[in-house]
C-alpha atoms as one frame of an Amber mdcrd trajectory, in Angstrom:
protein
  55.559 -54.016  -9.074  56.561 -51.029  -6.896  53.248 -49.310  -7.590  51.288
 -52.461  -6.719  53.298 -52.794  -3.515  52.526 -49.173  -2.550  48.819 -49.729
  -3.291  48.788 -52.838  -1.154  50.619 -50.984   1.616  48.049 -48.162   1.495
  45.202 -50.688   1.715  46.993 -52.412   4.579  47.360 -49.093   6.397  43.655
 -48.322   5.930  42.743 -51.781   7.228  44.973 -51.287  10.253  43.357 -47.979
  11.238  39.851 -49.299  10.544  40.515 -52.193  12.912  40.867 -49.763  15.797
  37.523 -47.897  16.332  39.319 -45.251  18.404  40.706 -43.691  15.203  37.331
 -43.336  13.468  36.396 -39.914  14.812  39.878 -38.493  14.228  39.839 -39.677
  10.613  36.393 -38.127  10.047  37.662 -34.782  11.388  40.889 -34.944   9.343
  38.830 -35.613   6.216  36.700 -32.531   6.943  39.801 -30.400   7.509  41.334
 -31.455   4.223  38.082 -30.886   2.287  37.709 -27.477   3.896  41.308 -26.295
   3.324  42.160 -28.216   0.162  45.539 -29.210   1.598  47.130 -31.212   4.440
  46.830 -28.603   7.165  44.795 -27.475  10.123  44.349 -28.898  13.613  41.795
 -31.257  15.174  41.038 -30.609  18.856  40.593 -33.714  21.007  38.725 -31.867
  23.772  35.422 -33.599  23.022  36.940 -37.015  22.250  36.334 -39.927  24.624
  39.042 -41.183  26.966  39.445 -44.356  24.883  39.827 -42.319  21.676  42.484
 -40.100  23.248  44.379 -43.157  24.573  44.458 -44.764  21.104  45.737 -41.543
  19.521  48.339 -41.089  22.312  49.615 -44.627  21.653  50.051 -43.759  17.961
  52.095 -40.623  18.788  53.872 -42.196  21.766  52.758 -39.369  24.037  49.614
 -37.615  25.270  48.251 -34.993  22.865  45.368 -32.544  23.249  45.169 -31.768
  19.558  46.369 -33.252  16.309  47.654 -31.292  13.340  47.315 -33.021   9.986
  50.984 -32.440   9.039  52.057 -33.907  12.411  49.935 -37.013  11.826  51.489
 -37.476   8.373  54.993 -37.075   9.842  54.223 -39.639  12.546  52.878 -41.981
   9.844  56.308 -41.840   8.157  57.845 -43.314  11.315  55.692 -46.446  11.012
  55.802 -49.357   8.613  53.426 -47.307   6.429  56.061 -44.673   5.674  55.370
 -44.820   1.940  51.691 -43.916   2.442  50.663 -40.237   2.438  47.805 -38.917
   4.563  45.552 -38.117   1.599  46.003 -41.599   0.156  45.380 -43.135   3.574
  42.149 -41.160   4.047  40.918 -42.095   0.547  41.554 -45.781   1.226  40.057
 -45.527   4.689  36.781 -44.012   3.434  36.776 -45.781   0.063  36.281 -42.597
  -1.952  38.388 -39.768  -3.430  38.929 -36.727  -1.257  37.703 -33.612  -3.057
  38.158 -30.150  -1.509  34.933 -28.265  -0.829  35.878 -25.630  -3.380  36.216
 -28.266  -6.090  32.985 -29.916  -4.937  31.150 -26.604  -5.261  32.691 -25.983
  -8.659  31.636 -29.443  -9.839  28.113 -28.962  -8.510  27.817 -25.545 -10.184
  29.232 -26.893 -13.430  26.642 -29.680 -13.455  23.887 -27.169 -12.667  24.987
 -24.966 -15.585  25.148 -27.989 -17.875  21.626 -29.069 -16.859  19.966 -25.678
 -17.374  22.095 -24.805 -20.406  21.045 -27.974 -22.206  17.346 -27.348 -21.513
  17.587 -23.595 -22.269  18.945 -24.420 -25.744  15.565 -26.036 -26.463  13.493
 -23.657 -24.288  15.101 -20.150 -24.359  12.539 -18.743 -21.894  14.089 -20.940
 -19.201  17.019 -18.504 -18.882  14.575 -15.908 -17.491  13.124 -18.131 -14.769
  15.769 -20.715 -13.860  16.989 -18.586 -10.939  13.611 -18.651  -9.205  13.573
 -20.323  -5.812  11.011 -22.996  -6.653  12.996 -23.985  -9.760  16.215 -24.351
  -7.776  14.429 -26.289  -5.019  12.953 -28.638  -7.626  16.437 -29.128  -9.116
  17.826 -30.145  -5.723  14.878 -32.457  -5.022  14.547 -34.266  -8.352  16.187
 -32.895 -11.476  14.624 -35.528 -13.751  11.165 -34.486 -12.593  12.078 -30.838
 -13.162  13.342 -31.550 -16.673  10.057 -33.319 -17.474   8.068 -30.335 -16.126
  10.106 -27.872 -18.211   9.604 -29.917 -21.383   5.858 -30.189 -20.679   5.582
 -26.433 -20.100   7.545 -25.926 -23.329   5.071 -28.096 -25.238   2.242 -25.949
 -23.835   3.944 -22.666 -24.737   4.391 -23.777 -28.329   0.553 -23.952 -28.587
  -0.040 -20.518 -27.002  -1.634 -18.082 -27.456  -4.838 -19.852 -28.467  -7.089
 -18.543 -31.214 -10.113 -18.802 -28.911 -10.716 -19.424 -25.205 -10.194 -22.914
 -23.777 -10.559 -24.147 -20.215  -7.236 -24.952 -18.596  -8.153 -28.597 -17.717
  -9.163 -29.297 -21.329  -5.976 -27.693 -22.604  -3.929 -29.811 -20.147  -5.726
 -32.977 -21.290  -4.948 -32.132 -24.900  -1.261 -31.347 -24.297  -0.330 -33.764
 -21.493  -3.101 -36.352 -21.410  -3.890 -35.240 -17.836  -6.478 -32.539 -17.055
  -4.625 -31.647 -13.853  -1.133 -31.434 -15.404  -1.130 -27.628 -15.346  -2.953
 -27.091 -12.060  -1.066 -24.226 -10.442  -0.196 -26.413  -7.461   1.818 -28.783
  -9.685   5.421 -28.294 -10.805   4.512 -28.132 -14.540   1.785 -25.612 -13.691
   4.216 -23.419 -11.739   6.803 -23.603 -14.520   4.197 -22.715 -17.155   2.923
 -19.759 -15.125   6.460 -18.406 -14.573   7.251 -18.886 -18.262   4.123 -16.937
 -19.226   5.029 -14.198 -16.748   8.441 -13.910 -18.427   7.235 -14.029 -22.039
   3.833 -12.306 -22.126   4.141  -8.485 -22.264   2.808  -6.732 -19.178   3.323
  -6.508 -15.422   2.112  -9.775 -13.895   2.009 -10.546 -10.184   1.826 -14.336
  -9.791   1.024 -13.938  -6.075  -2.265 -12.270  -7.021  -5.203 -14.462  -8.056
  -6.547 -11.595 -10.158  -3.277 -11.143 -12.021  -2.810 -14.885 -12.564  -6.280
 -15.241 -14.046  -5.693 -12.262 -16.331  -2.330 -13.637 -17.453  -3.845 -17.004
 -18.376  -6.816 -15.333 -20.046  -4.445 -13.190 -22.135  -3.211 -16.362 -23.893
  -6.688 -17.908 -24.150  -6.730 -20.077 -21.022  -9.605 -19.996 -18.507  -9.107
 -21.532 -15.071 -12.859 -21.657 -14.378 -15.640 -20.053 -16.344 -18.754 -21.160
 -14.447 -17.879 -20.694 -10.755 -15.964 -17.553 -11.762 -18.836 -15.054 -11.970
 -19.637 -11.353 -11.607 -22.411 -10.361  -9.186 -24.304  -7.339 -10.486 -27.667
  -5.608 -10.775 -29.313  -2.984 -12.996 -26.749  -3.247 -15.755 -27.409  -3.672
 -19.455 -25.057  -5.478 -21.805 -24.630  -6.328 -25.463 -23.024  -9.109 -27.488
 -22.230  -9.099 -31.185 -25.810 -10.271 -31.739 -27.354  -7.350 -29.821 -28.705
  -6.768 -26.282 -28.060  -9.640 -23.881 -31.529 -10.888 -22.875 -30.504 -12.132
 -19.408 -29.133  -8.737 -18.363 -32.260  -7.044 -19.745 -34.595  -9.407 -17.871
 -32.651  -8.947 -14.616 -33.052  -5.175 -14.874 -36.775  -5.472 -15.500 -37.162
  -7.729 -12.456 -34.675  -5.760 -10.306 -32.910  -9.092  -9.704 -29.312  -9.739
  -8.788 -27.393 -11.544 -11.517 -24.403 -13.855 -11.171 -22.937 -13.685 -14.672
 -20.436 -16.509 -15.349 -17.136 -15.647 -16.981 -18.103 -17.490 -20.147 -21.076
 -15.088 -20.556 -19.070 -11.994 -19.593 -16.428 -12.852 -22.200 -19.103 -12.836
 -24.874 -19.998  -9.203 -24.127 -18.790  -6.335 -26.269 -20.435  -3.582 -24.173
 -21.877  -3.033 -20.695 -23.367   0.096 -19.148 -25.646   1.208 -16.263 -29.366
   0.808 -16.895 -29.893   4.304 -15.502 -27.573   7.247 -14.898 -23.843   7.251
 -15.349 -22.689   5.761 -12.014 -22.094   2.148 -11.039 -21.768   1.525  -7.288
 -19.150  -1.128  -6.562 -19.190  -2.702  -3.081 -16.999  -5.330  -1.462 -19.570
  -7.202   0.639 -22.570  -9.268  -0.460 -24.702  -8.152   2.490 -24.243  -4.498
   1.571 -24.965  -5.278  -2.090 -28.243  -6.991  -1.128 -29.324  -4.042   1.034
 -28.603  -1.541  -1.748 -30.483  -3.634  -4.322 -33.821  -2.073  -3.376 -32.609
   1.325  -4.564 -32.534   0.029  -8.179 -29.088   1.577  -8.525 -26.579  -0.008
 -10.920 -24.477  -2.271  -8.672 -21.508  -4.627  -8.752 -20.329  -6.757  -5.823
 -16.680  -7.865  -5.786 -17.191 -10.416  -2.972 -13.788  -9.466  -1.580 -10.921
  -9.874  -4.040 -12.035  -9.226  -7.618 -12.131 -12.301  -9.842 -11.613 -12.267
 -13.596 -15.320 -12.117 -14.461 -15.809  -9.066 -12.243 -12.756  -7.310 -13.668
 -13.861  -7.968 -17.246 -17.335  -6.577 -16.527 -15.909  -3.488 -14.792 -13.535
  -3.002 -17.729 -16.521  -2.833 -20.069 -18.392  -0.457 -17.751 -15.384   1.860
 -17.525 -15.009   1.761 -21.316 -18.665   2.866 -21.644 -17.856   6.045 -19.728
 -19.480   5.018 -16.443 -18.030   6.282 -13.168 -17.217   3.438 -10.770 -17.867
   4.458  -7.157 -16.001   1.963  -4.940 -16.721   1.275  -1.256 -15.078  -1.410
   0.880 -14.034  -2.344   4.406 -11.828  -0.254   6.665  -9.088  -2.790   7.266
  -5.622  -3.215   5.698  -6.910  -5.759   3.202  -9.829  -3.504   2.261  -7.525
  -0.531   1.700  -5.231  -2.629  -0.474  -8.207  -3.690  -2.610  -9.297  -0.052
  -2.913  -5.725   0.874  -3.847  -5.658  -1.713  -6.658  -9.108  -0.580  -7.815
  -7.868   3.000  -8.177  -4.744   1.841  -9.988  -6.663  -0.328 -12.449  -9.564
   1.989 -13.248  -7.760   5.315 -12.957  -9.998   8.215 -14.034 -13.125   6.020
 -14.036 -12.689   5.152 -10.339 -14.097   7.224  -7.489 -13.541   6.393  -3.814
 -16.922   6.175  -2.108 -17.042   6.860   1.616 -13.344   6.377   2.328 -12.741
   9.544   4.367 -11.377   9.599   7.923 -14.857  10.679   9.088 -16.367   7.626
   7.389 -13.743   5.416   9.019 -14.673   6.590  12.510 -18.376   6.428  11.618
 -17.800   2.709  11.048 -16.933   2.511  14.784 -13.622   0.678  14.338 -13.287
  -1.805  17.205 -11.533  -4.907  15.843  -7.880  -4.892  16.951  -5.344  -5.186
  14.134  -2.181  -7.205  14.934   1.199  -6.022  13.690   1.311  -8.457  10.762
  -1.954  -7.057   9.354  -0.971  -3.428   9.986   2.249  -4.082   8.037   0.114
  -4.501   4.905  -0.727  -0.782   5.019   2.810   0.007   3.839   1.924  -1.072
   0.299  -1.148   1.212   0.051   0.217   3.918  -2.253  -2.760   5.903  -3.633
  -2.776   9.509  -2.394  -6.551   9.665  -1.641  -6.209   6.720   0.767  -3.336
   8.147   2.803  -5.447  10.001   5.436  -7.530   6.951   6.362  -4.426   4.755
   6.163  -2.692   6.979   8.724  -5.758   7.031  10.976  -5.956   3.230  10.887
  -2.246   2.870  11.656  -2.715   5.154  14.668  -5.853   3.508  16.123  -4.788
  -0.049  15.142  -8.441  -0.954  14.684 -10.637  -2.094  11.767 -14.155  -1.036
  10.852 -16.492  -2.536   8.295 -18.682  -1.408   5.432 -21.901  -2.663   6.968
 -21.592  -0.045   9.753 -21.977   2.850   7.281 -24.796   1.328   5.222 -27.005
   4.343   6.111 -24.538   6.727   4.539 -24.298   4.585   1.392 -28.075   4.493
   1.034 -28.382   8.266   1.474 -25.723   8.847  -1.199 -27.599   6.723  -3.727
 -31.012   8.229  -2.945 -29.723  11.773  -3.160
């Protein structure tokens, strides 16, 4: 009976303080103080309270106060008819919920997070390697049920990989999830799958690079696009398991440019220049078209190299060809040249990337600070002189401006 009476008295006290709106703000602040400290302590300043709120609080204490300490409020409560009610109990009744210190709240949240990921990692061990990634944690906060579904879907995909032969990503997604867009890289399951592959497939994979992503997927048998992903080339010969590829042969005979789709490039076992031992690799389509009349072996990267272009260049490098690379004189162009040197090593030769060539390109386009900052990641030693010149002038030049030099090199 005594317990029931105390409970009723606590409810009565909460009802009393709720009936006077002037206490609302004070109670909110006292709740925050308790949750922050984990005990009845601290002080609430009344400096920003309204005149009516201060008057109500002054009436409770029987005097004007400029600030309220939580212990003082509890002591004053003992002088009222609610003497048997403690401050914590009063606040819990007032707000209709238990008061939990912030530290305990954080511990509970972290414990639930560990339980969630631990349960899923038992079924999908690779999750331990990626669960700390920002997009995973953001998805957990937004909708953990949706995240769990994405993890299980990615797990179902991983159990089928690597594939014995190449399959287009939409067809694979349709087969696994019943939705051809389930593993699009803009979706949560697609992002989880990509991160899981990055963690489990041997190699150094940069998921911020389109080239690296395509290579990673291709390494397990998945093709993002095999028709619109093509290599632009000219005067190259190639072979499949059945012998010389007739389309490459015909293009050489006609001195025609060839856009070879990835599906065709993947069928090749060998590629080599139709004449000589050099393949000239250029960044821009306009330059490629101008050089076509020289009948030189050519490849155009059209900016960033796609998977088809990389696969073709891989075969050319394996044949012993030297790959002479020329691109734009801007931070992005130097970064592409840097990656080209890194990938093709002894087969790669920088073509017209000297400081003299840079100034011959009449650099005139101003480079803002955010673009110049990209130069910091250009690491190859042969590119350092032009990198430093570009950082000093803060201007970009372009490949088209030195087309005369490129033509003379080929003709000589």
